[in-house]
Phi, psi and omega in degrees: 000138181287140177293152177280137177250152174285143176221158174244149176212157173219151177268133176273129183237144171254127180241085190297329176232093187306323181296337179272337178076006178278139181218164176228130176288130183235355181180183178221154171240127180239134182227132173233106184298319184300319183263354182076020183276131173209118183214141171245129174247136184224136171222114184257114176270097186299321181296315178297319181293320178295337175294329177280323180206102182298342183260009182302138180275093185294324181297313179295318179300314179299319179300318180290321177294321176295325177297323177298319179294321177295321179298319177299317180293330178078174178100174185295336178293347181259011179075192185299326180294326180294345180269352179288160174300157184309312183295322178294322177297318178300313181295323177296316181295327185261007178297143180295133178209158176250087184212178181293331175248124180227169173235158175289177170295159181279134177242165179228163178200185178227137185199153177261346183226099185295321179298323178293323180290326175300313179297318178300313181294322177297316178298317186281323189253339188242306186289143179264124180291144177294146181289000000 
């Protein structure tokens, strides 16, 4: 059995009208420095988001969320931020900001399977359970 590694995560939130402070969780970013793991998973429920703001620009929002995923993957396709070391990219993505896309505070845990923890966090923090 694989040893458990420490990981950090943050929830990705969309705040369509920053002045109102209402948000919807749309994804997670998980980072494990020891293994070099950095991944953003995103699921955008357009109907729920439109309930917060019917005029939200979904095309622009999707482009920015996809950019976050590219930054996690790293490399030149992610622009200058994508060339930074893995840990620096995580900190850049989770830096506090007042914008339509924000992240929660960073939390930590221990796990042996990072892909499984991404799915667990998506189930727990993003996906809405059926009634």
